[in-house]
C-alpha positions as CSV (number, residue, x, y, z in Angstrom):
1,M,-3.9,-55.2,-10.5
2,K,-1.5,-52.5,-11.7
3,T,-3.1,-49.3,-12.7
4,H,-1.7,-47.2,-15.5
5,T,-0.7,-43.8,-14.1
6,G,-1.8,-41.9,-17.1
7,L,-5.3,-43.5,-17.0
8,W,-5.6,-42.8,-13.2
9,D,-4.6,-39.1,-13.7
10,A,-7.1,-38.7,-16.6
11,L,-10.0,-40.1,-14.5
12,F,-9.3,-38.6,-11.1
13,G,-6.6,-35.9,-11.6
14,E,-2.9,-35.8,-10.8
15,K,-2.1,-36.9,-7.3
16,V,-0.4,-34.6,-4.8
17,T,0.7,-35.0,-1.1
18,L,-0.7,-32.7,1.5
19,E,0.8,-32.3,5.0
20,V,-2.2,-32.0,7.5
21,P,-1.5,-30.8,11.0
22,S,-3.0,-32.9,13.9
23,D,-4.3,-31.9,17.3
24,N,-1.1,-33.1,19.1
25,G,1.1,-30.8,17.0
26,D,2.4,-33.5,14.6
27,S,1.4,-33.7,10.9
28,T,0.1,-36.4,8.7
29,K,0.8,-36.8,5.0
30,V,-2.3,-37.5,2.9
31,V,-2.3,-38.3,-0.8
32,V,-5.2,-36.7,-2.7
33,T,-6.0,-35.7,-6.3
34,T,-6.0,-32.2,-7.8
35,K,-9.6,-32.7,-8.7
36,W,-10.5,-33.3,-5.1
37,I,-8.5,-30.1,-4.1
38,D,-10.4,-28.1,-6.8
39,K,-13.7,-29.4,-5.4
40,M,-12.8,-28.4,-1.8
41,E,-11.8,-25.0,-3.0
42,R,-15.0,-24.4,-4.8
43,E,-17.0,-25.4,-1.7
44,G,-14.9,-23.0,0.4
45,R,-13.6,-25.8,2.7
46,I,-9.9,-25.2,1.9
47,K,-7.9,-22.3,0.6
48,K,-4.9,-22.5,-1.7
49,V,-2.0,-20.2,-0.7
50,E,-0.1,-18.9,-3.7
51,S,3.6,-19.2,-3.7
52,S,4.0,-15.4,-3.5
53,E,2.1,-15.4,-0.2
54,Q,5.0,-16.4,2.0
55,T,4.8,-17.1,5.7
56,S,5.8,-14.3,8.0
57,D,9.2,-15.9,8.4
58,T,10.1,-15.8,4.7
59,D,8.0,-13.0,3.2
60,P,10.4,-10.9,1.2
61,L,8.1,-7.9,1.4
62,E,8.6,-7.6,5.1
63,E,12.0,-6.1,4.5
64,K,10.4,-3.7,2.0
65,A,7.8,-2.8,4.6
66,K,10.5,-1.9,7.1
67,M,12.0,0.5,4.7
68,I,8.9,2.3,3.6
69,V,8.9,5.0,6.2
70,S,12.7,5.7,6.1
71,G,12.6,5.7,2.4
72,A,9.7,8.2,2.3
73,R,11.5,10.5,4.8
74,L,14.8,10.5,2.8
75,A,13.0,11.2,-0.4
76,S,10.8,13.9,1.1
77,I,13.8,15.7,2.6
78,G,15.6,15.5,-0.7
79,V,12.8,17.2,-2.7
80,S,11.6,19.7,-0.1
81,T,14.1,22.4,-0.7
82,P,13.9,22.6,-4.5
83,L,10.1,22.3,-4.3
84,I,9.9,25.2,-1.7
85,T,12.1,27.3,-3.9
86,R,10.0,26.6,-7.0
87,M,6.5,27.0,-5.5
88,S,7.3,29.9,-3.1
89,E,7.9,32.2,-6.1
90,S,4.3,32.0,-7.1
91,I,2.7,31.3,-3.6
92,P,4.3,33.7,-1.1
93,D,2.5,32.1,1.8
94,L,4.6,29.1,1.4
95,R,7.7,31.1,2.6
96,K,6.2,31.0,6.1
97,V,6.0,27.2,6.2
98,D,8.7,25.5,8.3
99,L,10.9,23.0,6.4
100,G,9.9,20.3,9.0
101,D,6.3,20.7,8.0
102,W,7.1,20.1,4.4
103,D,9.0,17.0,5.3
104,F,6.3,15.7,7.6
105,F,3.3,16.1,5.2
106,L,5.3,14.8,2.2
107,T,6.5,11.8,4.2
108,V,3.1,10.8,5.6
109,A,1.5,11.2,2.2
110,T,4.1,9.1,0.6
111,V,3.7,6.3,3.2
112,F,-0.1,6.5,2.7
113,M,0.2,6.2,-1.1
114,A,2.6,3.2,-0.5
115,T,-0.1,1.5,1.5
116,I,-2.7,2.2,-1.1
117,R,-0.5,0.5,-3.6
118,L,-0.1,-2.5,-1.3
119,G,-3.9,-2.9,-1.0
120,S,-4.2,-3.0,-4.8
121,M,-1.6,-5.8,-5.3
122,G,-4.0,-8.7,-4.9
123,F,-2.5,-10.2,-1.8
124,S,-4.5,-12.0,0.9
125,E,-6.0,-9.9,3.7
126,D,-3.7,-11.6,6.3
127,R,-0.6,-10.8,4.3
128,I,-1.6,-7.1,3.9
129,D,-2.4,-6.9,7.6
130,R,1.0,-8.3,8.5
131,L,2.8,-5.8,6.2
132,M,0.7,-2.9,7.3
133,A,1.5,-3.7,11.0
134,I,5.2,-3.3,10.1
135,V,4.7,0.0,8.3
136,S,2.5,1.3,11.2
137,R,5.2,0.4,13.8
138,E,7.9,2.1,11.8
139,L,5.8,5.2,11.3
140,D,5.0,5.4,15.0
141,E,8.6,4.9,16.0
142,S,10.2,7.1,13.4
143,V,7.9,10.1,12.8
144,P,6.4,12.0,15.7
145,N,2.6,12.1,15.3
146,G,3.0,10.0,12.2
147,I,0.1,7.7,12.9
148,R,-2.2,10.6,13.6
149,G,-1.1,12.3,10.4
150,Y,-1.6,9.0,8.5
151,E,-5.2,8.7,9.7
152,D,-5.9,12.3,8.9
153,C,-4.5,11.8,5.4
154,R,-6.5,8.7,4.9
155,M,-9.8,10.2,6.1
156,H,-9.4,13.4,3.9
157,F,-8.2,11.4,0.9
158,E,-11.3,9.2,1.0
159,E,-13.5,12.3,1.3
160,E,-11.8,14.2,-1.5
161,A,-11.6,11.3,-3.8
162,H,-15.4,10.8,-3.4
163,R,-16.1,14.5,-3.8
164,L,-13.9,14.8,-6.9
165,A,-15.4,11.7,-8.5
166,E,-19.0,13.0,-7.9
167,A,-17.9,16.3,-9.5
168,G,-16.8,14.5,-12.6
169,H,-13.0,15.1,-12.0
170,E,-10.7,13.7,-14.6
171,P,-10.1,10.1,-13.5
172,A,-6.4,10.1,-14.5
173,Y,-5.7,12.8,-11.9
174,L,-8.2,11.8,-9.2
175,V,-5.8,10.0,-6.9
176,Q,-2.9,12.5,-7.0
177,D,-5.3,15.5,-6.6
178,A,-7.1,13.9,-3.7
179,V,-3.9,13.4,-1.7
180,G,-2.4,16.7,-3.0
181,I,-5.4,18.6,-1.6
182,W,-4.5,17.2,1.9
183,I,-0.8,18.2,1.5
184,A,-1.4,21.7,0.1
185,G,-4.2,22.4,2.6
186,N,-2.0,21.6,5.5
187,L,1.0,23.6,4.1
188,L,-1.2,26.6,3.5
189,G,-3.3,26.3,6.6
190,R,-6.5,26.5,4.5
191,R,-8.1,25.0,1.4
192,P,-6.3,25.8,-1.9
193,Q,-8.3,28.4,-3.7
194,T,-6.4,30.1,-6.6
195,D,-5.2,28.4,-9.8
196,V,-1.6,28.7,-8.6
197,E,-2.5,27.0,-5.3
198,C,-4.3,24.3,-7.2
199,G,-1.0,23.9,-9.1
200,L,0.6,23.1,-5.7
201,V,-2.1,20.4,-5.3
202,R,-1.2,18.7,-8.5
203,V,2.6,19.0,-8.1
204,T,2.7,17.6,-4.5
205,G,0.1,14.9,-5.4
206,E,2.1,13.7,-8.4
207,L,5.3,13.9,-6.4
208,V,4.2,11.5,-3.6
209,L,2.7,9.2,-6.2
210,H,6.1,9.1,-7.9
211,L,8.0,8.6,-4.6
212,S,5.8,5.7,-3.6
213,G,5.9,4.1,-7.1
214,G,8.6,1.4,-6.6
215,C,8.4,0.9,-2.9
216,W,7.2,-2.7,-3.1
217,E,9.4,-3.8,-6.0
């Protein structure tokens, strides 16, 4: 008996072909219905991989991940001198800060914010871990003490974000101020205190937020 395709699809769902790996390394093609796939997904027995979640061989974001650190370094070097000139006029203590320190803290904070953005993009945990491993390797190889600085930034960011939120800090500025406190505190060698020093927090926080903005696009 010949079954009408439209009737079959209406009853059981459109048919698709799956390629299932076998124990000996080969694969077997199996025809199933989309309704069956939906049922297996609901029961947690299979997981659908979105087309954007490429394999490690084809993931276009791997090239982006390789450029995160070098891009952050170049951007930080480019903005350090005008930023020092601007902020040192109102905060004399900044004149004692070595240019290399400016570059280091801005670079590390920019890389950190880039990874924060990665974590919020809705990718699978495996994909995020794979991309993070690339960023971590580049940071370790390109920036002396970069990994240590990143972990310090991450720890203080989490603490400051929590503290600011508990204090009723304006939500629109919570992220940049939390990371800006880490940058300003390291540049000054102490916690920012005056209104002008808090201005340094806001300026540097917004700067690294901006520098990391399009890193995954």
